[in-house]
DRENBA-700249 format. One record per residue: x, y, z of N, C-alpha, C in turn; residue in three letters; residue number from 1. Coordinates in nm, 3 decimals. Example, Ala and Ser with C-alpha at 12.3 -4.5 7.8 and 13.67 -1.06 7.14 Angstrom:
SITE  n.east n.north    n.up ca.east ca.north   ca.up  c.east c.north    c.up rest  nr
SITE   1.319  -0.569   0.780   1.230   -0.450   0.780   1.320  -0.330   0.780  ALA   1
SITE   1.285  -0.225   0.708   1.367   -0.106   0.714   1.290   0.003   0.787  SER   2
***
This chain:
SITE  n.east n.north    n.up ca.east ca.north   ca.up  c.east c.north    c.up rest  nr
SITE  -3.675   0.439   9.477  -3.810    0.469   9.528  -3.807   0.458   9.680  MET   1
SITE  -3.867   0.554   9.746  -3.876    0.553   9.891  -4.021   0.550   9.932  GLN   2
SITE  -4.049   0.478  10.040  -4.185    0.465  10.089  -4.201   0.546  10.216  VAL   3
SITE  -4.302   0.632  10.220  -4.335    0.707  10.340  -4.477   0.672  10.379  PHE   4
SITE  -4.491   0.585  10.483  -4.621    0.538  10.530  -4.696   0.479  10.411  GLN   5
SITE  -4.814   0.534  10.376  -4.897    0.474  10.271  -4.873   0.537  10.134  SER   6
SITE  -4.770   0.625  10.124  -4.744    0.689   9.997  -4.609   0.646   9.943  LEU   7
SITE  -4.596   0.648   9.810  -4.467    0.616   9.751  -4.441   0.712   9.636  PHE   8
SITE  -4.314   0.728   9.608  -4.272    0.822   9.506  -4.218   0.747   9.386  SER   9
SITE  -4.261   0.791   9.266  -4.211    0.733   9.143  -4.146   0.844   9.061  ILE  10
SITE  -4.021   0.824   9.024  -3.951    0.925   8.946  -3.949   0.882   8.800  ASN  11
SITE  -4.008   0.962   8.712  -4.007    0.936   8.569  -3.905   1.031   8.507  ILE  12
SITE  -3.786   0.979   8.470  -3.675    1.065   8.433  -3.703   1.148   8.310  GLN  13
SITE  -3.764   1.088   8.206  -3.782    1.161   8.082  -3.881   1.276   8.096  ASN  14
SITE  -3.960   1.279   8.202  -4.053    1.389   8.225  -4.005   1.480   8.338  LYS  15
SITE  -3.901   1.432   8.413  -3.848    1.507   8.525  -3.959   1.546   8.622  LYS  16
SITE  -4.048   1.449   8.643  -4.158    1.472   8.736  -4.156   1.363   8.843  LYS  17
SITE  -4.200   1.397   8.963  -4.213    1.299   9.071  -4.357   1.299   9.116  THR  18
SITE  -4.416   1.178   9.119  -4.557    1.165   9.157  -4.566   1.089   9.289  PHE  19
SITE  -4.650   1.136   9.378  -4.683    1.064   9.499  -4.818   0.999   9.480  LEU  20
SITE  -4.821   0.866   9.488  -4.943    0.792   9.461  -4.972   0.697   9.576  LEU  21
SITE  -5.099   0.675   9.603  -5.140    0.581   9.707  -5.101   0.439   9.669  SER  22
SITE  -5.058   0.358   9.765  -5.015    0.221   9.736  -5.131   0.135   9.689  LYS  23
SITE  -5.252   0.177   9.719  -5.367    0.097   9.679  -5.404   0.115   9.532  GLN  24
SITE  -5.348   0.212   9.461  -5.386    0.243   9.325  -5.297   0.169   9.227  LEU  25
SITE  -5.351   0.150   9.106  -5.279    0.078   9.002  -5.226   0.178   8.901  ILE  26
SITE  -5.096   0.173   8.871  -5.035    0.266   8.778  -5.031   0.205   8.640  LEU  27
SITE  -5.083   0.279   8.540  -5.082    0.232   8.402  -5.018   0.341   8.317  MET  28
SITE  -4.917   0.305   8.237  -4.849    0.400   8.151  -4.876   0.367   8.007  THR  29
SITE  -4.928   0.463   7.930  -4.956    0.445   7.788  -4.887   0.557   7.713  VAL  30
SITE  -4.785   0.524   7.631  -4.709    0.622   7.556  -4.657   0.729   7.652  ASN  31
SITE  -4.697   0.856   7.631  -4.645    0.964   7.715  -4.738   1.000   7.828  SER  32
SITE  -4.844   0.920   7.850  -4.942    0.952   7.953  -4.936   0.853   8.067  SER  33
SITE  -4.955   0.903   8.187  -4.966    0.818   8.305  -5.109   0.832   8.355  THR  34
SITE  -5.183   0.722   8.353  -5.325    0.731   8.385  -5.362   0.629   8.492  LYS  35
SITE  -5.459   0.666   8.571  -5.505    0.582   8.678  -5.656   0.575   8.673  LEU  36
SITE  -5.712   0.455   8.665  -5.856    0.438   8.661  -5.895   0.322   8.752  GLN  37
SITE  -6.012   0.335   8.810  -6.066    0.231   8.897  -6.191   0.173   8.833  LYS  38
SITE  -6.195   0.041   8.821  -6.313   -0.024   8.765  -6.423  -0.028   8.872  SER  39
SITE  -6.536   0.031   8.839  -6.649    0.032   8.932  -6.738  -0.089   8.912  ILE  40
SITE  -6.761  -0.125   8.784  -6.852   -0.236   8.754  -6.819  -0.293   8.616  LEU  41
SITE  -6.810  -0.424   8.609  -6.791   -0.494   8.481  -6.889  -0.611   8.476  THR  42
SITE  -6.958  -0.625   8.362  -7.048   -0.739   8.346  -7.066  -0.769   8.197  PHE  43
SITE  -7.119  -0.888   8.170  -7.141   -0.933   8.032  -7.289  -0.959   8.009  ASN  44
SITE  -7.329  -0.940   7.884  -7.468   -0.967   7.843  -7.465  -1.057   7.720  VAL  45
SITE  -7.546  -1.162   7.722  -7.569   -1.242   7.602  -7.709  -1.208   7.553  PHE  46
SITE  -7.715  -1.122   7.451  -7.843   -1.070   7.406  -7.896  -1.159   7.293  PHE  47
SITE  -8.000  -1.235   7.323  -8.052   -1.335   7.229  -8.179  -1.291   7.157  LYS  48
SITE  -8.240  -1.183   7.202  -8.374   -1.147   7.155  -8.370  -1.070   7.024  ASP  49
SITE  -8.481  -1.078   6.951  -8.507   -0.980   6.846  -8.550  -0.851   6.916  ASP  50
SITE  -8.541  -0.740   6.845  -8.576   -0.613   6.907  -8.635  -0.521   6.800  THR  51
SITE  -8.641  -0.392   6.828  -8.688   -0.293   6.730  -8.592  -0.175   6.733  THR  52
SITE  -8.602  -0.091   6.630  -8.509    0.021   6.622  -8.525   0.119   6.739  THR  53
SITE  -8.647   0.146   6.782  -8.669    0.244   6.888  -8.649   0.186   7.028  LEU  54
SITE  -8.644   0.056   7.039  -8.618   -0.007   7.169  -8.486  -0.082   7.169  SER  55
SITE  -8.397  -0.046   7.077  -8.271   -0.119   7.061  -8.187  -0.117   7.189  PHE  56
SITE  -8.144   0.001   7.234  -8.069    0.009   7.359  -8.156  -0.022   7.481  LEU  57
SITE  -8.280   0.029   7.491  -8.362   -0.007   7.608  -8.378  -0.157   7.627  PRO  58
SITE  -8.384  -0.234   7.518  -8.400   -0.379   7.534  -8.272  -0.443   7.588  SER  59
SITE  -8.157  -0.383   7.559  -8.031   -0.430   7.618  -8.025  -0.392   7.765  ILE  60
SITE  -8.063  -0.268   7.796  -8.063   -0.221   7.935  -8.155  -0.305   8.022  ILE  61
SITE  -8.267  -0.352   7.965  -8.365   -0.431   8.041  -8.307  -0.560   8.097  ALA  62
SITE  -8.195  -0.606   8.043  -8.131   -0.728   8.096  -8.064  -0.703   8.231  LYS  63
SITE  -8.018  -0.579   8.253  -7.950   -0.543   8.379  -7.988  -0.401   8.422  ASN  64
SITE  -8.114  -0.376   8.451  -8.157   -0.237   8.479  -8.088  -0.176   8.600  PRO  65
SITE  -8.054  -0.257   8.700  -7.991   -0.201   8.820  -7.852  -0.146   8.789  GLU  66
SITE  -7.781  -0.207   8.693  -7.649   -0.158   8.656  -7.660  -0.023   8.583  HIS  67
SITE  -7.756  -0.013   8.494  -7.774    0.112   8.419  -7.825   0.223   8.510  TRP  68
SITE  -7.897   0.187   8.616  -7.938    0.287   8.715  -7.815   0.348   8.782  ALA  69
SITE  -7.714   0.265   8.808  -7.587    0.313   8.864  -7.519   0.411   8.768  LEU  70
SITE  -7.517   0.377   8.638  -7.456    0.466   8.539  -7.528   0.602   8.537  PHE  71
SITE  -7.661   0.596   8.543  -7.739    0.720   8.540  -7.709   0.807   8.660  ARG  72
SITE  -7.699   0.746   8.778  -7.672    0.824   8.899  -7.539   0.898   8.888  ARG  73
SITE  -7.442   0.834   8.823  -7.310    0.895   8.811  -7.303   0.998   8.699  ALA  74
SITE  -7.381   0.979   8.593  -7.364    1.060   8.472  -7.475   1.161   8.447  LEU  75
SITE  -7.591   1.142   8.504  -7.708    1.225   8.471  -7.679   1.373   8.486  ALA  76
SITE  -7.723   1.450   8.386  -7.708    1.594   8.389  -7.581   1.645   8.325  GLY  77
SITE  -7.488   1.555   8.290  -7.363    1.598   8.226  -7.392   1.649   8.085  ARG  78
SITE  -7.336   1.764   8.051  -7.351    1.820   7.917  -7.220   1.820   7.840  LYS  79
SITE  -7.117   1.755   7.899  -6.985    1.752   7.837  -6.945   1.611   7.794  ASP  80
SITE  -7.043   1.524   7.774  -7.013    1.385   7.740  -6.952   1.375   7.600  ALA  81
SITE  -6.856   1.287   7.586  -6.792    1.262   7.457  -6.810   1.115   7.422  ARG  82
SITE  -6.856   1.091   7.301  -6.883    0.954   7.255  -6.789   0.920   7.141  LEU  83
SITE  -6.719   0.807   7.155  -6.631    0.757   7.049  -6.670   0.614   7.018  THR  84
SITE  -6.693   0.585   6.891  -6.725    0.449   6.848  -6.619   0.404   6.748  ILE  85
SITE  -6.553   0.293   6.778  -6.456    0.233   6.687  -6.516   0.103   6.637  VAL  86
SITE  -6.535   0.091   6.506  -6.619   -0.018   6.454  -6.579  -0.056   6.313  ASP  87
SITE  -6.599  -0.182   6.280  -6.573   -0.227   6.143  -6.695  -0.296   6.081  ARG  88
SITE  -6.811  -0.282   6.146  -6.929   -0.356   6.100  -7.030  -0.270   6.027  SER  89
SITE  -7.013  -0.138   6.026  -7.115   -0.049   5.973  -7.098  -0.038   5.821  ILE  90
SITE  -7.188  -0.105   5.747  -7.171   -0.113   5.601  -7.299  -0.086   5.523  GLU  91
SITE  -7.414  -0.097   5.586  -7.541   -0.084   5.514  -7.616   0.043   5.559  THR  92
SITE  -7.713   0.088   5.480  -7.795    0.201   5.524  -7.862   0.175   5.659  PRO  93
SITE  -7.909   0.053   5.681  -7.972    0.021   5.809  -7.872   0.032   5.923  PHE  94
SITE  -7.750  -0.014   5.902  -7.646   -0.001   6.005  -7.626   0.145   6.042  HIS  95
SITE  -7.624   0.232   5.942  -7.603    0.375   5.967  -7.718   0.433   6.051  CYS  96
SITE  -7.841   0.401   6.012  -7.957    0.453   6.086  -7.959   0.398   6.228  MET  97
SITE  -7.930   0.270   6.244  -7.931    0.209   6.377  -7.824   0.271   6.466  LEU  98
SITE  -7.709   0.302   6.410  -7.601    0.365   6.487  -7.644   0.502   6.538  THR  99
SITE  -7.707   0.582   6.453  -7.755    0.713   6.496  -7.862   0.700   6.604  ALA 100
SITE  -7.954   0.605   6.588  -8.058    0.584   6.689  -7.998   0.538   6.820  LEU 101
SITE  -7.898   0.451   6.814  -7.830    0.401   6.933  -7.767   0.517   7.011  PHE 102
SITE  -7.701   0.609   6.940  -7.637    0.723   7.006  -7.740   0.814   7.072  CYS 103
SITE  -7.852   0.836   7.004  -7.959    0.915   7.064  -8.014   0.847   7.189  LYS 104
SITE  -8.029   0.715   7.183  -8.080    0.640   7.297  -7.982   0.642   7.414  GLN 105
SITE  -7.852   0.646   7.386  -7.753    0.661   7.494  -7.775   0.793   7.568  LEU 106
SITE  -7.796   0.900   7.493  -7.825    1.029   7.558  -7.950   1.020   7.644  GLU 107
SITE  -8.055   0.963   7.588  -8.183    0.958   7.659  -8.176   0.868   7.782  GLU 108
SITE  -8.115   0.753   7.769  -8.113    0.656   7.878  -8.019   0.696   7.992  GLN 109
SITE  -7.911   0.767   7.958  -7.815    0.809   8.061  -7.842   0.950   8.111  LEU 110
SITE  -7.938   1.019   8.047  -7.974    1.157   8.083  -7.853   1.251   8.071  HIS 111
SITE  -7.782   1.239   7.958  -7.665    1.321   7.933  -7.681   1.393   7.799  ILE 112
SITE  -7.588   1.484   7.771  -7.585    1.552   7.643  -7.447   1.533   7.581  GLN 113
SITE  -7.443   1.486   7.456  -7.316    1.462   7.389  -7.257   1.594   7.342  MET 114
SITE  -7.135   1.623   7.389  -7.063    1.742   7.342  -6.994   1.713   7.210  ASP 115
SITE  -6.956   1.587   7.187  -6.895    1.548   7.060  -6.917   1.400   7.036  SER 116
SITE  -6.929   1.363   6.910  -6.943    1.223   6.869  -6.843   1.197   6.758  ILE 117
SITE  -6.759   1.095   6.777  -6.658    1.058   6.678  -6.673   0.911   6.643  THR 118
SITE  -6.678   0.882   6.514  -6.682    0.744   6.465  -6.553   0.714   6.391  LEU 119
SITE  -6.483   0.609   6.433  -6.362    0.563   6.366  -6.395   0.428   6.304  ILE 120
SITE  -6.404   0.424   6.172  -6.460    0.309   6.103  -6.362   0.250   6.003  LEU 121
SITE  -6.375   0.120   5.980  -6.305    0.057   5.869  -6.374   0.095   5.739  SER 122
SITE  -6.300   0.095   5.629  -6.367    0.111   5.498  -6.450  -0.012   5.468  PRO 123
SITE  -6.535  -0.006   5.368  -6.614   -0.122   5.329  -6.523  -0.239   5.294  LEU 124
SITE  -6.568  -0.360   5.324  -6.488   -0.477   5.289  -6.473  -0.490   5.138  HIS 125
SITE  -6.579  -0.457   5.065  -6.575   -0.461   4.919  -6.644  -0.337   4.865  LYS 126
SITE  -6.584  -0.276   4.764  -6.645   -0.160   4.699  -6.681  -0.194   4.555  GLU 127
SITE  -6.797  -0.146   4.512  -6.843   -0.169   4.375  -6.912  -0.042   4.328  HIS 128
SITE  -6.834   0.062   4.294  -6.892    0.193   4.259  -7.002   0.181   4.155  PRO 129
SITE  -7.112   0.251   4.184  -7.225    0.251   4.092  -7.323   0.139   4.114  GLY 130
SITE  -7.294   0.051   4.211  -7.384   -0.061   4.237  -7.508  -0.018   4.313  GLY 131
SITE  -7.607  -0.106   4.314  -7.730   -0.079   4.388  -7.715  -0.121   4.533  ASP 132
SITE  -7.779  -0.047   4.623  -7.778   -0.086   4.764  -7.911  -0.046   4.825  TYR 133
SITE  -7.966  -0.138   4.902  -8.089   -0.114   4.976  -8.060  -0.125   5.124  THR 134
SITE  -8.163  -0.118   5.207  -8.145   -0.102   5.351  -8.051  -0.204   5.413  ALA 135
SITE  -8.063  -0.331   5.375  -7.982   -0.436   5.436  -7.859  -0.475   5.354  ASN 136
SITE  -7.833  -0.403   5.244  -7.720   -0.437   5.158  -7.612  -0.330   5.170  LYS 137
SITE  -7.483  -0.371   5.165  -7.373   -0.276   5.180  -7.375  -0.167   5.073  PRO 138
SITE  -7.324  -0.050   5.111  -7.307    0.060   5.017  -7.210   0.020   4.906  PHE 139
SITE  -7.212   0.099   4.798  -7.119    0.072   4.688  -6.980   0.126   4.717  ASP 140
SITE  -6.971   0.237   4.794  -6.841    0.294   4.828  -6.839   0.340   4.974  THR 141
SITE  -6.720   0.347   5.031  -6.702    0.396   5.167  -6.747   0.542   5.179  THR 142
SITE  -6.720   0.621   5.076  -6.760    0.761   5.077  -6.911   0.776   5.088  GLU 143
SITE  -6.986   0.694   5.014  -7.132    0.700   5.023  -7.181   0.655   5.161  HIS 144
SITE  -7.115   0.555   5.219  -7.148    0.513   5.357  -7.129   0.628   5.454  ARG 145
SITE  -7.015   0.695   5.445  -6.986    0.805   5.538  -7.082   0.922   5.519  ASN 146
SITE  -7.114   0.952   5.394  -7.208    1.061   5.367  -7.346   1.030   5.426  ASP 147
SITE  -7.390   0.906   5.410  -7.523    0.870   5.462  -7.524   0.868   5.615  PHE 148
SITE  -7.414   0.831   5.676  -7.404    0.837   5.822  -7.429   0.980   5.871  LEU 149
SITE  -7.367   1.076   5.805  -7.388    1.216   5.843  -7.535   1.253   5.830  GLN 150
SITE  -7.597   1.210   5.721  -7.739    1.240   5.698  -7.824   1.179   5.810  VAL 151
SITE  -7.791   1.057   5.851  -7.867    0.991   5.958  -7.856   1.066   6.089  CYS 152
SITE  -7.736   1.113   6.124  -7.718    1.184   6.251  -7.788   1.320   6.248  PHE 153
SITE  -7.789   1.386   6.134  -7.863    1.511   6.123  -8.013   1.484   6.139  VAL 154
SITE  -8.060   1.377   6.077  -8.202    1.341   6.085  -8.243   1.302   6.227  LYS 155
SITE  -8.163   1.219   6.292  -8.200    1.160   6.421  -8.166   1.252   6.539  VAL 156
SITE  -8.046   1.316   6.535  -8.000    1.394   6.649  -7.985   1.542   6.620  MET 157
SITE  -7.996   1.580   6.493  -7.983    1.721   6.457  -7.841   1.774   6.464  GLY 158
SITE  -7.740   1.685   6.453  -7.600    1.727   6.464  -7.517   1.659   6.356  ILE 159
SITE  -7.400   1.719   6.329  -7.300    1.654   6.246  -7.194   1.593   6.336  LYS 160
SITE  -7.135   1.483   6.291  -7.037    1.411   6.372  -6.903   1.408   6.300  ILE 161
SITE  -6.801   1.363   6.371  -6.669    1.342   6.312  -6.658   1.196   6.268  LYS 162
SITE  -6.614   1.175   6.144  -6.596    1.039   6.092  -6.453   1.025   6.042  ILE 163
SITE  -6.382   0.926   6.093  -6.247    0.894   6.044  -6.249   0.751   5.991  ALA 164
SITE  -6.187   0.730   5.877  -6.180    0.597   5.818  -6.038   0.544   5.830  THR 165
SITE  -6.023   0.430   5.896  -5.891    0.367   5.912  -5.902   0.222   5.869  LYS 166
SITE  -5.805   0.178   5.793  -5.814    0.044   5.736  -5.811  -0.064   5.842  ARG 167
SITE  -5.730  -0.048   5.944  -5.719   -0.152   6.047  -5.726  -0.090   6.186  ASN 168
SITE  -5.845  -0.051   6.232  -5.856    0.001   6.369  -5.807  -0.103   6.470  PRO 169
SITE  -5.732  -0.057   6.570  -5.679   -0.152   6.668  -5.792  -0.220   6.743  ILE 170
SITE  -5.889  -0.141   6.788  -6.005   -0.196   6.858  -6.124  -0.188   6.762  HIS 171
SITE  -6.186  -0.300   6.736  -6.288   -0.302   6.631  -6.429  -0.298   6.686  CYS 172
SITE  -6.446  -0.282   6.817  -6.582   -0.294   6.870  -6.602  -0.213   6.998  ARG 173
SITE  -6.541  -0.096   7.005  -6.552   -0.014   7.125  -6.655   0.097   7.109  ASP 174
SITE  -6.745   0.106   7.208  -6.830    0.223   7.225  -6.788   0.285   7.358  VAL 175
SITE  -6.740   0.409   7.354  -6.684    0.472   7.473  -6.755   0.604   7.501  LYS 176
SITE  -6.812   0.614   7.621  -6.875    0.738   7.666  -6.790   0.794   7.780  VAL 177
SITE  -6.738   0.915   7.761  -6.658    0.981   7.865  -6.733   1.105   7.912  SER 178
SITE  -6.744   1.119   8.045  -6.811    1.237   8.103  -6.751   1.263   8.240  ALA 179
SITE  -6.686   1.377   8.255  -6.623    1.408   8.382  -6.517   1.305   8.415  GLY 180
SITE  -6.527   1.247   8.533  -6.430    1.147   8.577  -6.471   1.004   8.542  ASP 181
SITE  -6.579   0.987   8.468  -6.632    0.853   8.442  -6.616   0.815   8.294  TYR 182
SITE  -6.595   0.685   8.273  -6.586    0.629   8.139  -6.670   0.502   8.134  VAL 183
SITE  -6.757   0.494   8.035  -6.840    0.376   8.014  -6.803   0.312   7.880  LEU 184
SITE  -6.768   0.184   7.883  -6.736    0.109   7.762  -6.845   0.005   7.735  TYR 185
SITE  -6.886  -0.004   7.610  -6.967   -0.117   7.563  -6.891  -0.180   7.447  LEU 186
SITE  -6.859  -0.307   7.462  -6.786   -0.378   7.357  -6.879  -0.487   7.304  ARG 187
SITE  -6.929  -0.462   7.183  -7.030   -0.548   7.124  -6.964  -0.642   7.024  ILE 188
SITE  -6.987  -0.770   7.039  -6.922   -0.871   6.956  -6.941  -0.841   6.808  GLU 189
SITE  -6.829  -0.827   6.737  -6.834   -0.804   6.594  -6.863  -0.661   6.555  GLY 190
SITE  -6.900  -0.576   6.651  -6.931   -0.436   6.621  -7.077  -0.403   6.647  GLY 191
SITE  -7.105  -0.276   6.657  -7.237   -0.226   6.696  -7.349  -0.281   6.609  LEU 192
SITE  -7.329  -0.283   6.477  -7.438   -0.317   6.385  -7.433  -0.460   6.335  ALA 193
SITE  -7.333  -0.536   6.376  -7.308   -0.667   6.315  -7.417  -0.769   6.341  ASN 194
SITE  -7.489  -0.759   6.451  -7.580   -0.866   6.491  -7.725  -0.850   6.449  GLY 195
SITE  -7.759  -0.741   6.376  -7.900   -0.715   6.348  -7.924  -0.679   6.202  TRP 196
SITE  -8.042  -0.717   6.155  -8.091   -0.677   6.024  -8.238  -0.635   6.037  GLN 197
SITE  -8.285  -0.555   5.942  -8.428   -0.521   5.940  -8.509  -0.648   5.914  ILE 198
SITE  -8.610  -0.669   5.998  -8.697   -0.786   5.984  -8.832  -0.742   5.930  ASP 199
SITE  -8.828  -0.675   5.817  -8.950   -0.627   5.753  -8.922  -0.626   5.603  ASP 200
SITE  -8.995  -0.708   5.528  -8.964   -0.726   5.387  -8.974  -0.596   5.308  GLU 201
SITE  -9.074  -0.515   5.339  -9.091   -0.390   5.265  -8.978  -0.292   5.296  TYR 202
SITE  -8.953  -0.268   5.424  -8.853   -0.169   5.464  -8.713  -0.214   5.421  VAL 203
SITE  -8.684  -0.343   5.430  -8.550   -0.391   5.394  -8.518  -0.371   5.247  SER 204
SITE  -8.622  -0.355   5.164  -8.600   -0.335   5.021  -8.592  -0.190   4.979  GLY 205
SITE  -8.602  -0.098   5.075  -8.602    0.044   5.043  -8.461   0.095   5.014  LEU 206
SITE  -8.445   0.189   4.920  -8.316    0.257   4.904  -8.288   0.344   5.025  PRO 207
SITE  -8.164   0.385   5.039  -8.120    0.453   5.161  -8.202   0.578   5.193  SER 208
SITE  -8.227   0.664   5.096  -8.297    0.789   5.122  -8.441   0.765   5.170  GLN 209
SITE  -8.505   0.661   5.117  -8.641    0.628   5.162  -8.641   0.567   5.301  ASP 210
SITE  -8.533   0.501   5.337  -8.523    0.442   5.470  -8.533   0.549   5.579  LEU 211
SITE  -8.483   0.669   5.551  -8.485    0.775   5.651  -8.625   0.812   5.697  LEU 212
SITE  -8.724   0.787   5.613  -8.862    0.816   5.653  -8.906   0.727   5.770  PHE 213
SITE  -8.832   0.617   5.793  -8.867    0.524   5.900  -8.780   0.544   6.024  PHE 214
SITE  -8.703   0.653   6.028  -8.617    0.678   6.143  -8.698   0.696   6.271  ALA 215
SITE  -8.819   0.745   6.259  -8.905    0.766   6.376  -9.006   0.653   6.396  CYS 216
SITE  -8.999   0.551   6.312  -9.089    0.436   6.323  -9.020   0.322   6.397  ASN 217
SITE  -9.099   0.238   6.460  -9.042    0.126   6.536  -9.030   0.004   6.443  ASP 218
SITE  -8.916  -0.008   6.377  -8.894   -0.113   6.279  -8.836  -0.237   6.347  VAL 219
SITE  -8.889  -0.354   6.312  -8.842   -0.479   6.371  -8.698  -0.510   6.329  ARG 220
SITE  -8.618  -0.557   6.426  -8.479   -0.596   6.400  -8.462  -0.743   6.436  CYS 221
SITE  -8.409  -0.821   6.343  -8.383   -0.963   6.368  -8.241  -0.981   6.420  LYS 222
SITE  -8.229  -1.056   6.529  -8.098   -1.091   6.585  -8.040  -1.205   6.501  ASN 223
SITE  -7.950  -1.172   6.409  -7.901   -1.275   6.315  -7.807  -1.373   6.383  ILE 224
SITE  -7.754  -1.338   6.500  -7.672   -1.434   6.574  -7.761  -1.548   6.625  PHE 225
SITE  -7.871  -1.511   6.694  -7.960   -1.613   6.750  -8.027  -1.696   6.642  SER 226
SITE  -8.059  -1.633   6.529  -8.126   -1.704   6.420  -8.028  -1.779   6.331  HIS 227
SITE  -7.898  -1.754   6.351  -7.799   -1.813   6.263  -7.705  -1.910   6.333  GLY 228
SITE  -7.581  -1.867   6.349  -7.475   -1.960   6.390  -7.444  -1.957   6.539  TYR 229
SITE  -7.512  -1.876   6.620  -7.481   -1.870   6.763  -7.609  -1.862   6.844  SER 230
SITE  -7.639  -1.966   6.918  -7.758   -1.964   7.003  -7.742  -1.874   7.124  ARG 231
SITE  -7.619  -1.831   7.150  -7.595   -1.741   7.263  -7.632  -1.597   7.232  ASN 232
SITE  -7.660  -1.568   7.106  -7.693   -1.431   7.068  -7.569  -1.344   7.057  GLY 233
SITE  -7.588  -1.213   7.074  -7.479   -1.117   7.063  -7.415  -1.097   7.200  VAL 234
SITE  -7.284  -1.115   7.207  -7.211   -1.097   7.333  -7.173  -0.950   7.350  PHE 235
SITE  -7.206  -0.894   7.467  -7.176   -0.754   7.497  -7.103  -0.748   7.631  ILE 236
SITE  -6.986  -0.686   7.630  -6.912   -0.662   7.753  -6.928  -0.515   7.792  ASN 237
SITE  -6.960  -0.490   7.919  -6.981   -0.353   7.968  -6.884  -0.328   8.083  VAL 238
SITE  -6.817  -0.213   8.077  -6.716   -0.178   8.178  -6.733  -0.032   8.217  ASP 239
SITE  -6.749  -0.006   8.346  -6.770    0.130   8.396  -6.652   0.166   8.486  PHE 240
SITE  -6.583   0.275   8.451  -6.460    0.313   8.520  -6.471   0.454   8.576  LEU 241
SITE  -6.390   0.480   8.677  -6.375    0.616   8.729  -6.229   0.656   8.723  LYS 242
SITE  -6.204   0.774   8.666  -6.068    0.825   8.656  -6.025   0.876   8.793  LYS 243
SITE  -5.912   0.828   8.838  -5.860    0.871   8.968  -5.748   0.972   8.955  LEU 244
SITE  -5.668   0.957   8.847  -5.557    1.047   8.829  -5.509   1.037   8.686  TYR 245
SITE  -5.469   1.148   8.626  -5.409    1.142   8.493  -5.309   1.253   8.477  SER 246
SITE  -5.203   1.222   8.401  -5.104    1.324   8.366  -5.070   1.307   8.220  TYR 247
SITE  -5.089   1.410   8.141  -5.059    1.406   7.999  -4.950   1.507   7.968  ASP 248
SITE  -4.869   1.473   7.872  -4.760    1.560   7.830  -4.816   1.688   7.774  LYS 249
***
């Protein structure tokens, strides 16, 4: 490697490529890709409050509105946003509806348009084909969970999404929004839906298809972390990055 003033050359033999990179940048190599990203903002949220389905993301944003204003300035108007959620907590009809509402709220709050939405999910922890399931109870099969997720996204956002089921996702709690040169990560403790249940006796007892009638209603959500085993509530890590350079095979 030779250094010329503030630039240096890195020779990657298996690609027969030479890259000139600024000394101030951090080089990260993942498999066959060489990628460079700069962290713009990282912060944590301990969300202790109960909330509602229609104010789910807005109530999280209200904890740090100035940070989300920064995200909006960078992302607003983008129509090429891609959303990927890797999760192992989505098991009940309510989880499915809340996930669809959360994705719609991301579009609204960031003033962007999703070009694609992909969910990479674990299968249900337990399957009991033919069993009964209501809003707060797990589905009987993974297939029924996935089918209802599609129904929820059509109802809430008017689109179909991509769903992949993997037994052991490497990252179990990533929400990733990519748009242009920017990437926004939300890492929610235990997964997107893990910390909340419907806090309404009538609605919580509804079968999945009847629950959809409440997709446009403001249904109360109980923070089961704060009411249960963790007084700190749900831990959320937020990371906002800007892509500086990338090379893919």
